[in-house]
N, C-alpha and C positions, 0 to 999 in steps of 0.2 A: 447233536452228538447223541448216539445211541445210549451209552452208560448212563446219562442223566435223563433220559425221555421218559414219558408216561408209559411208552412201550415196554421198556425195561422195568420200570417200577411196578406196572399194574397189570400188565397183560402177558408176561413171561411165567410158566409154571414148570414146577419141579420136575415132573415126569408125568407119563401118561396117565398113572394111577390117580395122580392129583385131578386131572381133567375129567376122569371117569366119574370119580366121587361128586364134582360139582354138576356134571350132567345128570347122573343118578338123582341128586337132590332136587334139581329142576323138574325132572319127571315125577317124583313123588310130591313135590308141591302141588303141581297141577292136578294130579289124581285126588289129592287131599281136598282140593277146593271144589271139585266137580263130582265126586263120587255119589254124594247125597247119602242113600242107605243101602248102597251096594256092599255086598260081602267081598271078601279078598279074592275069591274065586271069580266072582262076576267082574270084578275090576280088571283082573288078568285078561279075561276074554274081551273086555270093551275097549279098554285103554291100551294105547302103544307101551310097549316096554321101552326102557332106556337103549338096549341094543338095536330095537327096531327103529327107534328115533336116528340113532346113528347111521344106521344102513341107508335110512332116507335121505339124509343130509348128504351122505357120500354120494348118491345118485345126482343130486343137485349140483354138487360140487362139479360134477363131469358137464352138467347142461351149462354152469356158470362159464367153464373154460371154453366151451364150443360157443356160447353165445359172444365172448370176447373176441374168440379168433375169427368169427365171421362179420363182427360189427364194421358198419360203415359210416363214416371214415374209419380207415384202419386204427385200431387203438394201441396206444403205447403200452408196453409190458408193465409199466409201473402202475398204471390204473388198474390192470388186472390183479396185479399182486395185492394192491391195497385193498380191492373188493373181497379178495379171499380172505384177508385179515379181518375185515368188518363181519363177513358171514361167520367166520369160526368164532370170533370174539362173542357175536350175538348169541350163539346157541350153546355156549358155554354155561350161562345162566338163563336161558329161555327154552321152553319147550315147543317142538313143532306142533303140537297139539293146541298151542296158543297162537302161534303166528306160523303160517304156512310157509315152507321154504321157497316156493315159487313166487311170492309177493315180496319176501325179504330179499332174495336174490337180485331181482333187478334194481330193488332201491339202494342195495349195496353198491351195485355198479355204477347207478347215477350219482350217489354221493361220491364214489371214488373218482369220477369224471370231474367233478367240481374241485376237490381237494387237491388233485393231481394237475388242476388248471389245464384239462382237455376239454375245450371250449365247444359243447354241443348244446342245442336248445333241447328243451323237452320234447318239442315235435320231432326233431331229429333223432332223438334217443328212442321214442316209441316206435319209430318207423322201422327199427329193427326187430321189433317184437310182431309175432303172428298173432292176428286176431283183432280186437277191438281196441283201436290205440287210445280212443276217448278214456275207455275205462282203465287201461294201463296207466294212463297218466295219472287219473285220479289215485288209484292205488300206490303209485310211487308217491306222490306229493302228500298223501294221508300219512304214510309210514315214514317219511323223511325224518321228522322231529322225533319220533319214537326211537328210530335207530340211533340218531346223535344222542339221544338220553341214555338208550341202553349201554352205549359205548362211552358213557360218562364225558361226552364230548372231547375224549382222546382220539383225534381224528388224523394226526400226523403219523405217518406210517415210514419206519426204516426199512426198506426191502434190500434183498441181497444184489440186486443189479449193479449199484454202485461199487461195492466191493469186488464183485466179478471184474470190473474194467480195472480197479486198482491191481488186483491180481495180474490180470493180461499184461499192464503196462510193466510191472515188476518182472514178470517172467521174461519179457522183452529185453530188460536192461540187466537182470542179474541172474539169469539162468543160462543154460546150454540147449535149451529147447529152440530148434530151428525156426519154427513158426507157431507161436502160441495162439495166433488167430484160428488155427485149426482146430482148437479145443471148443470153440464157441458153440457149435451144434450141439455137441454133447452136453456142454453145461447148460444149454437151453433146454434141453430134453430133461435132464436131471432136474432141474429147478421146476418145470412145469410138473413132473412127477410129484415133487416134495411138496407142492401146493395142495395136491390132492391128500396130504397126510396132515398130521397136527404139528410138523416140524416148526412152523413159524410162531408156534406158541412154546416151544421148548428150547429153542437154540437161537443165538443172536444171529443176525443177517451175515456177518463176516465168517462165521462158522459154517452156514449154510453154502456161503459163496465159495470157500475153500473145499468143502466136501464134494461139491459139485465139479469144481475144477480137477481134483484129484479123480474123481470118478471117471470124468471125461477122458483124462489123461491114460487111465488104466484101458479104457475101450480102444483108444489110439495107440495102444502099446508104447506108452512113454512113460518113463520113469521119473518121478518127480520127488524121490525121497531125500536126496542130497539137498535139493531146494528147500524143502521144509525144514530138515534138520540142521543145515548150517547155514544157509542164507537167511531164511524166515525166522527162524527161533535163535540162532546163533549158538556159540559154545555155552556149556554149563547150564542147559536148559533141559535137564533129564526129566524133572518134574512136569514142566510146561509139555513136553513132548509126549509124555505118557498121558496126562488129561486130554491131550489134542487127539491122539491115537483113538482113545476111547469115545471120545465126542463123534470122530468122523466114522469108527464104527457103528455107533448108533443111529446115525443119520442115514448110513447106507443101509442098515437093517430096515427103515422105514421105507425106503425105494422098494425093498422087496415085498414088505408087507402090503402096500398100497395096490398092487397087481390083483389082489382079490376084489374083483368088483361084483356088486349084488346082480342077480339074474333079474330079467324082466319080469317073471313070474312072481318072485320074491317082492319086488317093488309094486306090483300089481296087487297083491294080498295087504302089503301095509297101507297102500294109498286108499283102499276100500274101506279100511278099519279106520283110518284117519278121517275119512269124510264124515263118518259116523260120530266120533268122539271129539272132534276138534271145537275149539270155543267159537260158538255161532256170532258171538259180538263182534269177532275179528274176521268173520268170513264175508267177504263183499257181495256173496251170492245169497245171502239170508237176510229175511225180513228184519230181523232184531239190528242188524248192522246198518241197513237202509234207513231204519227209523232213527238210529242213534246219529248218523249222518244229517239227516233232515232236522233233527233238534238241534244240533250243532250250528247249522245253516241257519235256522230260524232265531236261535239265541245271538248269532253274529248280526243278522240283520236287525234284531231288536237293540243291539249295542250300538250299532252305526246310527239307527234313528234316533236315540237318546243322545248320542254324542252330537249329531247334527242339530237337534233341537236346542241343546246347551250352546251350541256354538252361536246360533241365531240369538238366543237370549243375551250372550255376551255381547255380541255385535251391537243390538239393540241398545245395551245398557251405554256402551262406548259412545254411540251417536247421540244419545241424549246428553252425555256428559259434554261432549263437544260442542252441541248446539247451546247449552246452558240453560235449557229450560226442560220442564217435563213434558213428556208425550201427551198430546191432547187426547183424551179418551172419550168416545162417543157416549152420549147419555143412555144409549140402548146396551152398550158394552155391559 
């Protein structure tokens, strides 16, 4: 149930200003940790600003949508919806200068496949990625635990798709609409657009579903006013109606705002700047990252060797106990 979910308790925000404050704080935190002896003016030229980070994330959200659409085998919409939630949550409190979106994006989709029980192996998954699939596998698997940690392990997502089905069924049984299924295309388009905004961090899934349904009805020149006021809310619901109208108005305003897509030239400038200022410890192409991974691998091998030696020692102790005599030790030992 959404009202008692971690999504409602931990990942819903009061307004866009609230989200902007958190993202700006993440940006300032990264700069404070990496500026060294730079002046404020030098920092402004060298590091990404919070608006530049948001612009870059917006571009990668489009990349995510296209990746999910082209995925083989065809991906359920719930997987894409869940992946969008993960990506947006991650960058509420993390900077793109710390973790590049191109690496977090695919990790979000892979984790969403698992959570939504869309069973694909890592080999199947990376076959949808252009380039070095072995490298892609390593990046995804190395980032998976990080992603879950940053999400506070709140992995269950309530998407608007189920409420949409509820509205369609209700329209069929309690409205005068001739064929509610005709609204589906417009609803899907509206939800696709809303996932490119912060709507899923600001509004309940049922509110998004209703706004998308009303948006589609208007495009199809259908009037659902009486359904909302008389059937859905019932009589004596003036306050609820006023609140609902305001929520739907705000959601529809997001549909208009998201049409402002960043230009290729703008993204090219930001990407060039990011390559210079990003945290090299989290850059798979850097020598620092490769050494860190090798150190982790060496530590793991050392741990496994110690664990194996301990098991051998324990096994020898048990064998001695079973035989009932001490192991004979060579005089030369």
